[in-house]
Structures are given as structure tokens and as C-alpha cells.
MILUMTI-718454 format. One record per atom (N, C-alpha, C, O, CB): atom name; residue number from 1; x negated, z, y. Coordinates in pm, whole numbers. Glycine has a CB too. Layout:
# residues N
(site "CA" NUM (X Z Y))
...
This chain:
# residues 98
(site "N" 1 (-11004 6734 9716))
(site "CA" 1 (-11120 6661 9764))
(site "C" 1 (-11195 6748 9865))
(site "O" 1 (-11137 6794 9963))
(site "CB" 1 (-11078 6525 9828))
(site "N" 2 (-11323 6769 9840))
(site "CA" 2 (-11407 6845 9933))
(site "C" 2 (-11462 6753 10041))
(site "O" 2 (-11514 6646 10012))
(site "CB" 2 (-11523 6913 9857))
(site "N" 3 (-11450 6795 10165))
(site "CA" 3 (-11506 6719 10277))
(site "C" 3 (-11643 6776 10308))
(site "O" 3 (-11658 6897 10330))
(site "CB" 3 (-11413 6724 10403))
(site "N" 4 (-11745 6689 10310))
(site "CA" 4 (-11883 6733 10327))
(site "C" 4 (-11944 6677 10454))
(site "O" 4 (-11899 6576 10509))
(site "CB" 4 (-11966 6693 10207))
(site "N" 5 (-12049 6744 10500))
(site "CA" 5 (-12123 6700 10619))
(site "C" 5 (-12267 6745 10608))
(site "O" 5 (-12299 6838 10534))
(site "CB" 5 (-12057 6754 10749))
(site "N" 6 (-12353 6680 10682))
(site "CA" 6 (-12494 6718 10693))
(site "C" 6 (-12520 6771 10832))
(site "O" 6 (-12471 6716 10931))
(site "CB" 6 (-12587 6599 10662))
(site "N" 7 (-12596 6877 10840))
(site "CA" 7 (-12644 6930 10966))
(site "C" 7 (-12794 6901 10969))
(site "O" 7 (-12875 6984 10928))
(site "CB" 7 (-12613 7085 10982))
(site "N" 8 (-12829 6784 11016))
(site "CA" 8 (-12968 6738 11019))
(site "C" 8 (-12977 6598 10961))
(site "O" 8 (-12910 6566 10863))
(site "CB" 8 (-13059 6835 10940))
(site "N" 9 (-13060 6516 11022))
(site "CA" 9 (-13067 6374 10985))
(site "C" 9 (-13206 6330 10940))
(site "O" 9 (-13238 6212 10948))
(site "CB" 9 (-13025 6289 11101))
(site "N" 10 (-13286 6421 10895))
(site "CA" 10 (-13421 6386 10850))
(site "C" 10 (-13422 6333 10708))
(site "O" 10 (-13318 6297 10652))
(site "CB" 10 (-13512 6506 10859))
(site "N" 11 (-13540 6328 10652))
(site "CA" 11 (-13561 6274 10517))
(site "C" 11 (-13475 6345 10412))
(site "O" 11 (-13412 6280 10329))
(site "CB" 11 (-13709 6285 10480))
(site "N" 12 (-13473 6477 10416))
(site "CA" 12 (-13395 6553 10319))
(site "C" 12 (-13245 6528 10337))
(site "O" 12 (-13169 6531 10240))
(site "CB" 12 (-13425 6703 10331))
(site "N" 13 (-13203 6504 10460))
(site "CA" 13 (-13063 6473 10487))
(site "C" 13 (-13014 6351 10411))
(site "O" 13 (-12898 6346 10370))
(site "CB" 13 (-13043 6452 10634))
(site "N" 14 (-13101 6253 10392))
(site "CA" 14 (-13064 6133 10316))
(site "C" 14 (-13039 6168 10169))
(site "O" 14 (-12948 6113 10107))
(site "CB" 14 (-13173 6026 10327))
(site "N" 15 (-13119 6258 10114))
(site "CA" 15 (-13097 6301 9975))
(site "C" 15 (-12960 6368 9961))
(site "O" 15 (-12887 6342 9866))
(site "CB" 15 (-13208 6398 9929))
(site "N" 16 (-12926 6453 10057))
(site "CA" 16 (-12796 6521 10056))
(site "C" 16 (-12683 6419 10068))
(site "O" 16 (-12585 6424 9993))
(site "CB" 16 (-12787 6624 10169))
(site "N" 17 (-12695 6327 10162))
(site "CA" 17 (-12590 6227 10185))
(site "C" 17 (-12565 6144 10059))
(site "O" 17 (-12451 6123 10020))
(site "CB" 17 (-12629 6134 10301))
(site "N" 18 (-12671 6099 9995))
(site "CA" 18 (-12657 6019 9873))
(site "C" 18 (-12594 6101 9760))
(site "O" 18 (-12513 6049 9683))
(site "CB" 18 (-12793 5965 9827))
(site "N" 19 (-12630 6228 9750))
(site "CA" 19 (-12571 6314 9648))
(site "C" 19 (-12422 6334 9674))
(site "O" 19 (-12341 6327 9581))
(site "CB" 19 (-12643 6451 9643))
(site "N" 20 (-12384 6359 9800))
(site "CA" 20 (-12243 6376 9833))
(site "C" 20 (-12163 6251 9797))
(site "O" 20 (-12052 6261 9745))
(site "CB" 20 (-12226 6407 9983))
(site "N" 21 (-12218 6134 9824))
(site "CA" 21 (-12147 6009 9797))
(site "C" 21 (-12129 5984 9648))
(site "O" 21 (-12037 5911 9609))
(site "CB" 21 (-12222 5893 9860))
(site "N" 22 (-12212 6042 9565))
(site "CA" 22 (-12201 6023 9420))
(site "C" 22 (-12099 6117 9355))
(site "O" 22 (-12058 6093 9241))
(site "CB" 22 (-12335 6043 9355))
(site "N" 23 (-12059 6221 9425))
(site "CA" 23 (-11966 6318 9367))
(site "C" 23 (-11824 6264 9369))
(site "O" 23 (-11777 6212 9470))
(site "CB" 23 (-11973 6450 9443))
(site "N" 24 (-11755 6276 9255))
(site "CA" 24 (-11618 6225 9244))
(site "C" 24 (-11519 6303 9329))
(site "O" 24 (-11421 6246 9378))
(site "CB" 24 (-11575 6230 9099))
(site "N" 25 (-11543 6431 9347))
(site "CA" 25 (-11446 6514 9418))
(site "C" 25 (-11489 6548 9561))
(site "O" 25 (-11445 6649 9617))
(site "CB" 25 (-11422 6641 9341))
(site "N" 26 (-11576 6464 9620))
(site "CA" 26 (-11625 6492 9755))
(site "C" 26 (-11620 6368 9843))
(site "O" 26 (-11633 6255 9795))
(site "CB" 26 (-11768 6547 9749))
(site "N" 27 (-11601 6391 9970))
(site "CA" 27 (-11602 6284 10069))
(site "C" 27 (-11703 6321 10178))
(site "O" 27 (-11684 6418 10250))
(site "CB" 27 (-11459 6261 10130))
(site "N" 28 (-11810 6243 10188))
(site "CA" 28 (-11909 6265 10293))
(site "C" 28 (-11851 6205 10420))
(site "O" 28 (-11827 6084 10426))
(site "CB" 28 (-12049 6200 10257))
(site "N" 29 (-11827 6288 10524))
(site "CA" 29 (-11754 6237 10639))
(site "C" 29 (-11820 6257 10775))
(site "O" 29 (-11772 6202 10873))
(site "CB" 29 (-11623 6299 10643))
(site "N" 30 (-11929 6334 10785))
(site "CA" 30 (-11988 6356 10918))
(site "C" 30 (-12132 6404 10908))
(site "O" 30 (-12176 6457 10806))
(site "CB" 30 (-11905 6456 10997))
(site "N" 31 (-12204 6384 11019))
(site "CA" 31 (-12342 6429 11030))
(site "C" 31 (-12365 6480 11173))
(site "O" 31 (-12307 6429 11269))
(site "CB" 31 (-12442 6315 10994))
(site "N" 32 (-12450 6581 11183))
(site "CA" 32 (-12483 6637 11314))
(site "C" 32 (-12634 6647 11327))
(site "O" 32 (-12705 6674 11230))
(site "CB" 32 (-12417 6775 11334))
(site "N" 33 (-12682 6627 11450))
(site "CA" 33 (-12824 6646 11479))
(site "C" 33 (-12835 6700 11620))
(site "O" 33 (-12742 6686 11700))
(site "CB" 33 (-12905 6512 11462))
(site "N" 34 (-12948 6764 11651))
(site "CA" 34 (-12969 6817 11786))
(site "C" 34 (-12956 6708 11892))
(site "O" 34 (-12910 6733 12003))
(site "CB" 34 (-13108 6882 11797))
(site "N" 35 (-12995 6587 11856))
(site "CA" 35 (-12985 6472 11945))
(site "C" 35 (-12887 6373 11884))
(site "O" 35 (-12895 6343 11765))
(site "CB" 35 (-13125 6405 11969))
(site "N" 36 (-12797 6323 11965))
(site "CA" 36 (-12691 6235 11914))
(site "C" 36 (-12745 6102 11862))
(site "O" 36 (-12692 6049 11765))
(site "CB" 36 (-12590 6208 12023))
(site "N" 37 (-12849 6048 11923))
(site "CA" 37 (-12900 5917 11883))
(site "C" 37 (-12940 5911 11735))
(site "O" 37 (-12897 5818 11667))
(site "CB" 37 (-13020 5882 11969))
(site "N" 38 (-13021 6004 11683))
(site "CA" 38 (-13052 5999 11540))
(site "C" 38 (-12928 6019 11453))
(site "O" 38 (-12918 5961 11344))
(site "CB" 38 (-13156 6104 11506))
(site "N" 39 (-12836 6101 11500))
(site "CA" 39 (-12712 6123 11424))
(site "C" 39 (-12632 5994 11415))
(site "O" 39 (-12575 5964 11310))
(site "CB" 39 (-12628 6234 11489))
(site "N" 40 (-12627 5919 11524))
(site "CA" 40 (-12553 5792 11524))
(site "C" 40 (-12616 5691 11429))
(site "O" 40 (-12546 5620 11358))
(site "CB" 40 (-12546 5735 11665))
(site "N" 41 (-12748 5685 11429))
(site "CA" 41 (-12819 5593 11340))
(site "C" 41 (-12795 5631 11193))
(site "O" 41 (-12768 5545 11109))
(site "CB" 41 (-12971 5593 11371))
(site "N" 42 (-12805 5759 11164))
(site "CA" 42 (-12782 5810 11029))
(site "C" 42 (-12637 5782 10987))
(site "O" 42 (-12613 5733 10877))
(site "CB" 42 (-12812 5962 11023))
(site "N" 43 (-12543 5812 11076))
(site "CA" 43 (-12401 5794 11047))
(site "C" 43 (-12368 5648 11017))
(site "O" 43 (-12286 5619 10930))
(site "CB" 43 (-12317 5843 11165))
(site "N" 44 (-12430 5558 11089))
(site "CA" 44 (-12407 5415 11068))
(site "C" 44 (-12447 5373 10926))
(site "O" 44 (-12379 5290 10864))
(site "CB" 44 (-12487 5332 11172))
(site "N" 45 (-12556 5429 10875))
(site "CA" 45 (-12603 5395 10741))
(site "C" 45 (-12505 5439 10632))
(site "O" 45 (-12496 5375 10527))
(site "CB" 45 (-12738 5459 10715))
(site "N" 46 (-12431 5546 10658))
(site "CA" 46 (-12343 5604 10556))
(site "C" 46 (-12194 5588 10587))
(site "O" 46 (-12110 5632 10509))
(site "CB" 46 (-12375 5749 10538))
(site "N" 47 (-12161 5527 10699))
(site "CA" 47 (-12021 5506 10735))
(site "C" 47 (-11946 5636 10765))
(site "O" 47 (-11831 5652 10727))
(site "CB" 47 (-11951 5433 10624))
(site "N" 48 (-12015 5729 10834))
(site "CA" 48 (-11954 5857 10869))
(site "C" 48 (-11958 5877 11021))
(site "O" 48 (-12016 5795 11092))
(site "CB" 48 (-12026 5974 10796))
(site "N" 49 (-11897 5984 11068))
(site "CA" 49 (-11897 6014 11212))
(site "C" 49 (-12021 6093 11250))
(site "O" 49 (-12074 6170 11171))
(site "CB" 49 (-11770 6093 11250))
(site "N" 50 (-12068 6072 11373))
(site "CA" 50 (-12188 6140 11425))
(site "C" 50 (-12150 6242 11531))
(site "O" 50 (-12061 6219 11613))
(site "CB" 50 (-12287 6037 11483))
(site "N" 51 (-12218 6355 11527))
(site "CA" 51 (-12198 6462 11625))
(site "C" 51 (-12333 6519 11666))
(site "O" 51 (-12432 6504 11595))
(site "CB" 51 (-12107 6573 11567))
(site "N" 52 (-12335 6584 11782))
(site "CA" 52 (-12454 6661 11822))
(site "C" 52 (-12418 6809 11834))
(site "O" 52 (-12491 6887 11896))
(site "CB" 52 (-12512 6607 11955))
(site "N" 53 (-12305 6846 11775))
(site "CA" 53 (-12255 6982 11786))
(site "C" 53 (-12187 7021 11655))
(site "O" 53 (-12085 6963 11618))
(site "CB" 53 (-12157 6996 11905))
(site "N" 54 (-12242 7117 11586))
(site "CA" 54 (-12189 7160 11457))
(site "C" 54 (-12047 7215 11470))
(site "O" 54 (-11963 7191 11384))
(site "CB" 54 (-12279 7266 11394))
(site "N" 55 (-12021 7287 11576))
(site "CA" 55 (-11887 7344 11596))
(site "C" 55 (-11781 7235 11603))
(site "O" 55 (-11670 7253 11554))
(site "CB" 55 (-11883 7427 11724))
(site "N" 56 (-11815 7122 11664))
(site "CA" 56 (-11720 7010 11673))
(site "C" 56 (-11690 6950 11536))
(site "O" 56 (-11577 6912 11508))
(site "CB" 56 (-11775 6902 11768))
(site "N" 57 (-11791 6941 11450))
(site "CA" 57 (-11768 6891 11314))
(site "C" 57 (-11669 6984 11243))
(site "O" 57 (-11572 6938 11182))
(site "CB" 57 (-11902 6882 11234))
(site "N" 58 (-11695 7113 11251))
(site "CA" 58 (-11608 7209 11182))
(site "C" 58 (-11466 7201 11236))
(site "O" 58 (-11370 7203 11159))
(site "CB" 58 (-11663 7352 11198))
(site "N" 59 (-11452 7190 11368))
(site "CA" 59 (-11320 7184 11432))
(site "C" 59 (-11247 7053 11400))
(site "O" 59 (-11128 7054 11369))
(site "CB" 59 (-11335 7200 11582))
(site "N" 60 (-11318 6940 11409))
(site "CA" 60 (-11253 6809 11397))
(site "C" 60 (-11243 6754 11256))
(site "O" 60 (-11151 6676 11227))
(site "CB" 60 (-11327 6712 11480))
(site "N" 61 (-11334 6791 11168))
(site "CA" 61 (-11340 6727 11037))
(site "C" 61 (-11287 6812 10922))
(site "O" 61 (-11267 6760 10812))
(site "CB" 61 (-11480 6688 11008))
(site "N" 62 (-11266 6940 10943))
(site "CA" 62 (-11218 7026 10835))
(site "C" 62 (-11313 7031 10717))
(site "O" 62 (-11271 7020 10601))
(site "CB" 62 (-11082 6978 10789))
(site "N" 63 (-11440 7048 10746))
(site "CA" 63 (-11545 7046 10645))
(site "C" 63 (-11532 7165 10549))
(site "O" 63 (-11509 7278 10591))
(site "CB" 63 (-11683 7048 10711))
(site "N" 64 (-11548 7136 10419))
(site "CA" 64 (-11552 7241 10317))
(site "C" 64 (-11695 7278 10279))
(site "O" 64 (-11724 7394 10248))
(site "CB" 64 (-11477 7196 10193))
(site "N" 65 (-11784 7178 10281))
(site "CA" 65 (-11923 7198 10239))
(site "C" 65 (-12014 7130 10340))
(site "O" 65 (-11990 7016 10379))
(site "CB" 65 (-11947 7142 10095))
(site "N" 66 (-12119 7200 10382))
(site "CA" 66 (-12215 7141 10475))
(site "C" 66 (-12356 7167 10426))
(site "O" 66 (-12391 7278 10386))
(site "CB" 66 (-12196 7197 10618))
(site "N" 67 (-12437 7062 10430))
(site "CA" 67 (-12578 7076 10399))
(site "C" 67 (-12654 7103 10527))
(site "O" 67 (-12648 7023 10621))
(site "CB" 67 (-12632 6950 10327))
(site "N" 68 (-12725 7213 10532))
(site "CA" 68 (-12805 7250 10650))
(site "C" 68 (-12947 7205 10623))
(site "O" 68 (-13022 7273 10554))
(site "CB" 68 (-12798 7405 10680))
(site "N" 69 (-12984 7089 10678))
(site "CA" 69 (-13112 7026 10646))
(site "C" 69 (-13190 6989 10773))
(site "O" 69 (-13218 6871 10796))
(site "CB" 69 (-13090 6900 10561))
(site "N" 70 (-13226 7088 10854))
(site "CA" 70 (-13302 7059 10976))
(site "C" 70 (-13448 7031 10945))
(site "O" 70 (-13494 7053 10833))
(site "CB" 70 (-13291 7175 11074))
(site "N" 71 (-13520 6984 11044))
(site "CA" 71 (-13664 6971 11030))
(site "C" 71 (-13722 7108 10999))
(site "O" 71 (-13669 7210 11044))
(site "CB" 71 (-13730 6910 11160))
(site "N" 72 (-13827 7112 10922))
(site "CA" 72 (-13885 7238 10877))
(site "C" 72 (-13912 7335 10992))
(site "O" 72 (-13890 7455 10977))
(site "CB" 72 (-14013 7211 10802))
(site "N" 73 (-13959 7286 11106))
(site "CA" 73 (-13991 7376 11217))
(site "C" 73 (-13869 7444 11275))
(site "O" 73 (-13883 7543 11348))
(site "CB" 73 (-14062 7301 11325))
(site "N" 74 (-13748 7394 11246))
(site "CA" 74 (-13626 7456 11296))
(site "C" 74 (-13557 7544 11192))
(site "O" 74 (-13453 7603 11222))
(site "CB" 74 (-13530 7350 11343))
(site "N" 75 (-13611 7554 11073))
(site "CA" 75 (-13544 7625 10963))
(site "C" 75 (-13507 7769 10997))
(site "O" 75 (-13405 7817 10948))
(site "CB" 75 (-13632 7623 10843))
(site "N" 76 (-13586 7839 11076))
(site "CA" 76 (-13558 7980 11105))
(site "C" 76 (-13456 7998 11217))
(site "O" 76 (-13411 8110 11240))
(site "CB" 76 (-13685 8051 11143))
(site "N" 77 (-13419 7891 11286))
(site "CA" 77 (-13325 7900 11397))
(site "C" 77 (-13190 7843 11354))
(site "O" 77 (-13165 7725 11375))
(site "CB" 77 (-13380 7825 11522))
(site "N" 78 (-13106 7923 11296))
(site "CA" 78 (-12975 7877 11252))
(site "C" 78 (-12883 7859 11371))
(site "O" 78 (-12872 7948 11455))
(site "CB" 78 (-12914 7974 11150))
(site "N" 79 (-12814 7743 11380))
(site "CA" 79 (-12719 7720 11489))
(site "C" 79 (-12585 7786 11463))
(site "O" 79 (-12498 7786 11550))
(site "CB" 79 (-12700 7571 11511))
(site "N" 80 (-12566 7842 11345))
(site "CA" 80 (-12438 7901 11309))
(site "C" 80 (-12434 8048 11349))
(site "O" 80 (-12530 8121 11329))
(site "CB" 80 (-12411 7886 11159))
(site "N" 81 (-12323 8088 11406))
(site "CA" 81 (-12305 8227 11448))
(site "C" 81 (-12187 8286 11371))
(site "O" 81 (-12094 8213 11337))
(site "CB" 81 (-12284 8237 11602))
(site "N" 82 (-12188 8416 11344))
(site "CA" 82 (-12075 8479 11277))
(site "C" 82 (-11948 8451 11355))
(site "O" 82 (-11954 8444 11478))
(site "CB" 82 (-12097 8633 11262))
(site "N" 83 (-11832 8433 11291))
(site "CA" 83 (-11803 8464 11153))
(site "C" 83 (-11820 8347 11056))
(site "O" 83 (-11761 8349 10947))
(site "CB" 83 (-11665 8514 11144))
(site "N" 84 (-11898 8247 11090))
(site "CA" 84 (-11920 8135 10999))
(site "C" 84 (-11981 8186 10869))
(site "O" 84 (-12077 8263 10870))
(site "CB" 84 (-12012 8029 11065))
(site "N" 85 (-11926 8142 10758))
(site "CA" 85 (-11977 8183 10628))
(site "C" 85 (-12058 8069 10569))
(site "O" 85 (-12012 7955 10566))
(site "CB" 85 (-11862 8224 10532))
(site "N" 86 (-12176 8100 10522))
(site "CA" 86 (-12264 7999 10465))
(site "C" 86 (-12307 8045 10326))
(site "O" 86 (-12355 8156 10309))
(site "CB" 86 (-12387 7974 10556))
(site "N" 87 (-12288 7958 10229))
(site "CA" 87 (-12335 7986 10093))
(site "C" 87 (-12445 7887 10061))
(site "O" 87 (-12430 7767 10084))
(site "CB" 87 (-12219 7978 9988))
(site "N" 88 (-12555 7936 10009))
(site "CA" 88 (-12666 7849 9974))
(site "C" 88 (-12690 7859 9825))
(site "O" 88 (-12707 7968 9770))
(site "CB" 88 (-12794 7887 10054))
(site "N" 89 (-12692 7744 9760))
(site "CA" 89 (-12716 7738 9617))
(site "C" 89 (-12831 7643 9591))
(site "O" 89 (-12832 7531 9643))
(site "CB" 89 (-12589 7694 9540))
(site "N" 90 (-12928 7685 9513))
(site "CA" 90 (-13042 7600 9478))
(site "C" 90 (-13030 7566 9330))
(site "O" 90 (-13010 7654 9246))
(site "CB" 90 (-13178 7671 9509))
(site "N" 91 (-13044 7439 9299))
(site "CA" 91 (-13041 7395 9160))
(site "C" 91 (-13159 7304 9135))
(site "O" 91 (-13221 7253 9228))
(site "CB" 91 (-12908 7323 9126))
(site "N" 92 (-13189 7285 9009))
(site "CA" 92 (-13301 7199 8973))
(site "C" 92 (-13266 7052 8972))
(site "O" 92 (-13354 6967 8986))
(site "CB" 92 (-13352 7237 8839))
(site "N" 93 (-13136 7020 8957))
(site "CA" 93 (-13095 6880 8952))
(site "C" 93 (-12945 6869 8981))
(site "O" 93 (-12876 6970 8994))
(site "CB" 93 (-13128 6818 8815))
(site "N" 94 (-12895 6747 8990))
(site "CA" 94 (-12756 6722 9027))
(site "C" 94 (-12659 6774 8921))
(site "O" 94 (-12553 6826 8956))
(site "CB" 94 (-12733 6574 9048))
(site "N" 95 (-12693 6762 8793))
(site "CA" 95 (-12601 6810 8689))
(site "C" 95 (-12583 6961 8695))
(site "O" 95 (-12474 7011 8668))
(site "CB" 95 (-12652 6769 8549))
(site "N" 96 (-12687 7035 8732))
(site "CA" 96 (-12673 7180 8750))
(site "C" 96 (-12585 7211 8870))
(site "O" 96 (-12509 7308 8868))
(site "CB" 96 (-12811 7245 8766))
(site "N" 97 (-12594 7131 8974))
(site "CA" 97 (-12514 7153 9094))
(site "C" 97 (-12366 7131 9066))
(site "O" 97 (-12281 7197 9125))
(site "CB" 97 (-12560 7060 9206))
(site "N" 98 (-12335 7038 8976))
(site "CA" 98 (-12195 7011 8943))
(site "C" 98 (-12136 7129 8870))
(site "O" 98 (-12019 7127 8833))
(site "CB" 98 (-12180 6884 8860))
């Protein structure tokens, strides 16, 4: 079972969360945002834990897959520092992603 999380609670984050919940071999378990309040609201909708620190999610939740979905204006400022490994895959639809 893959443990998944979202890094960002905007509109695109909801698409990621719903996709994670539909996967048979994945468990959506946490969300992080720069501000804890939006993360808590988002987490409540999906029954997951809320964080305002990505490092804490990685440490506490044992995440295998994370969706990095910040607001567009933050896209160039990655909160992840080496040696964190990030793989990005773009697909046209959910069946291609599987």
C-alpha cells in the first residue's frame, strides 16, 4: 500500500486528493500547506492529517508518494532540499497514470 500526501491545498490539490482516494493500492493520509488553517480545512474534507511542514509529513507519515501542488506563484520555490528525491510524471488521464 502506497501512502500518499499533498503539498498544497488549492484547487489542483483537490484533484490529486480525489485521484489518490480512487486508487486501490494507495492511502491518502496527509496534507501540508504554508498555513495550517487551510491545511486543516482541506484535511477535514478528506479525513486526513494536516501539517504546515513537509518535513514533518515525511517523518511522521512514511509517505511514498507526494503531490506537489502549490499555488502557481510558488511553483518556482520548492520547499524540498537535497537529499529528498522527487519524481514527476505527467499523464493525460488516470488510466495512463496507473
